[in-house]
C-alpha positions in Angstrom: -31.0 13.4 -27.4 -30.7 17.2 -27.7 -28.7 17.3 -24.4 -26.5 14.7 -25.6 -25.8 16.4 -28.9 -25.2 19.8 -27.1 -22.6 18.2 -24.6 -20.9 16.5 -27.6 -20.7 19.7 -29.5 -19.5 21.5 -26.6 -16.7 18.9 -26.0 -15.6 19.0 -29.4 -15.5 22.8 -29.1 -13.5 22.9 -26.1 -11.1 19.9 -27.3 -10.4 21.3 -30.5 -9.9 18.0 -31.9 -9.6 19.8 -35.4 -6.7 21.0 -37.0 -5.6 23.3 -39.7 -3.6 22.2 -42.8 -2.9 23.3 -46.5 -5.4 21.6 -48.7 -4.3 18.7 -50.6 -5.5 17.5 -54.1 -7.2 14.6 -52.1 -9.3 17.2 -50.6 -10.8 18.2 -54.0 -14.1 16.5 -53.7 -15.0 17.2 -50.1 -14.3 21.0 -50.7 -16.3 21.0 -53.8 -19.0 19.0 -51.8 -19.0 21.8 -48.9 -18.8 24.7 -51.3 -21.8 23.1 -53.4 -23.9 22.9 -50.4 -23.5 26.6 -49.5 -24.1 27.7 -53.3 -27.4 25.6 -53.5 -28.5 26.4 -49.8 -27.1 29.9 -48.9 -26.4 33.5 -49.7 -22.9 33.5 -48.4 -21.9 32.7 -52.3 -23.3 34.7 -55.2 -22.5 31.7 -57.4 -25.7 30.1 -58.3 -24.3 26.9 -59.9 -21.6 24.8 -57.8 -18.5 24.5 -59.6 -17.1 20.9 -60.4 -13.8 19.8 -58.9 -12.0 20.5 -61.8 -12.8 24.3 -61.4 -12.2 23.9 -57.6 -8.8 22.5 -58.6 -8.0 25.4 -60.7 -8.8 27.8 -58.0 -6.6 26.2 -55.5 -3.8 25.9 -58.2 -4.2 29.8 -59.0 -3.9 30.5 -55.1 -0.9 28.3 -54.7 0.7 30.1 -57.8 0.4 33.4 -55.9 1.9 31.7 -52.8 -1.4 32.3 -51.0 -2.9 29.9 -48.3 -5.5 27.5 -49.2 -6.6 25.7 -45.8 -8.6 22.9 -44.7 -10.0 22.2 -41.3 -9.8 18.4 -40.3 -12.0 16.7 -37.5 -11.7 12.9 -37.0 -9.5 12.5 -40.3 -12.3 14.3 -42.2 -12.3 17.7 -43.8 -15.1 19.8 -42.4 -14.1 23.2 -43.6 -12.1 25.3 -46.0 -10.7 28.9 -46.3 -8.5 30.7 -48.7 -7.6 34.2 -49.6 -7.6 35.7 -53.1 -6.3 39.1 -54.5 -8.8 41.8 -53.5 -8.2 43.3 -57.2 -5.9 42.4 -59.9 -4.5 46.0 -60.3 -1.1 46.5 -58.9 -2.0 49.0 -56.3 -4.0 46.4 -54.5 -0.9 43.9 -54.0 -1.2 44.2 -50.4 -4.8 43.6 -49.9 -6.5 40.2 -49.9 -10.1 38.8 -49.8 -10.7 35.9 -47.5 -13.6 33.0 -47.9 -14.4 30.5 -45.2 -16.8 27.7 -45.7 -17.8 24.9 -43.2 -19.5 21.8 -43.7 -23.0 22.2 -42.5 -23.0 19.4 -39.9 -19.9 21.1 -38.4 -21.1 24.9 -38.1 -20.8 26.2 -34.3 -17.9 24.3 -33.2 -15.1 26.6 -33.9 -13.9 25.5 -37.1 -14.6 28.6 -39.2 -12.7 30.6 -36.3 -9.8 28.5 -36.6 -9.8 28.9 -40.4 -10.0 32.4 -40.3 -7.4 33.0 -37.5 -5.1 30.9 -39.4 -5.6 32.8 -42.6 -4.9 36.1 -40.8 -1.7 34.8 -39.2 -0.3 33.4 -42.5 -1.2 36.5 -44.6 0.3 38.6 -42.1 3.3 36.7 -42.1 3.5 37.1 -46.1 3.8 40.6 -45.6 0.1 41.5 -46.6 -1.5 44.6 -45.2 -5.2 44.6 -45.5 -8.0 41.9 -45.6 -11.4 42.1 -47.1 -14.5 40.5 -46.1 -17.0 40.2 -49.1 -20.1 38.7 -47.3 -23.2 37.7 -48.9 -26.4 38.8 -47.2 -26.7 41.5 -44.7 -28.6 39.0 -42.5 -25.5 36.5 -42.4 -24.8 37.0 -38.8 -22.7 34.2 -38.4 -20.1 35.4 -40.9 -20.4 38.9 -39.8 -20.0 37.9 -36.2 -17.0 35.7 -37.1 -15.1 38.6 -38.9 -16.0 41.0 -35.9 -14.7 38.4 -33.7 -11.2 38.6 -35.7 -10.9 42.4 -35.7 -12.7 43.2 -39.0 -14.7 46.6 -39.0 -17.9 47.2 -41.0 -16.8 49.2 -44.2 -20.4 49.6 -45.8 -23.3 47.6 -47.4 -23.9 47.3 -50.9 -27.8 47.1 -51.3 -29.5 44.4 -53.6 -26.2 44.0 -55.7 -27.1 40.2 -56.2 -30.3 38.3 -57.1 -30.5 34.9 -55.9 -33.3 32.5 -54.8 -36.0 35.0 -56.2 -34.9 37.8 -54.0 -32.3 40.8 -53.8 -29.3 40.3 -51.6 -27.1 42.9 -50.1 -23.2 42.6 -50.0 -21.6 43.4 -46.6 -18.1 44.6 -46.7 -15.7 44.3 -43.8 -12.2 45.1 -43.6 -9.1 44.5 -40.9 -5.5 45.4 -41.1 -2.7 43.0 -41.3 0.7 43.6 -39.3 1.4 47.2 -39.7 -1.7 48.0 -41.8 -1.2 51.3 -43.3 0.9 52.5 -40.2 4.3 51.8 -42.2 5.2 51.7 -46.1 5.5 48.3 -47.3 8.8 46.7 -48.1 
């Protein structure tokens, strides 16, 4: 059984039967479900109570009002992950810097969905004229997220030790960063 599963996962990974598109209102419940799983079971998010679909809708609407991408990955007509960017900070000097977020359904980890989502975010945000992307990764032991960001050109900026407390323990926050487009080589338009 393990061999068959591994073969199936590698076949999906090589065929790339998933595609990336903008999130739709019809995706709200599955986005909420995927995120709720990560909030309840992982340290990637420092939220402790999963937001309801209404709050997820509000977050998507906020991204859209700023013309920022909010993407989903679909596999066999089912959403298996989502990713979005938000302003890194709200003060005007940060206007060319974004923070990314990527979440994949637990049954779809390791088949390239996170990679496809992050690469699409980088491409779309570069085309929009943004210059820096920041990753704020919960838990310094979160190698999957750290390695995903390293794969796409992010560099370690630092670790903020013990800034979160979740599941009865202190949790670090890892900061990573990558330039978009010309980065800081030229003045933005």
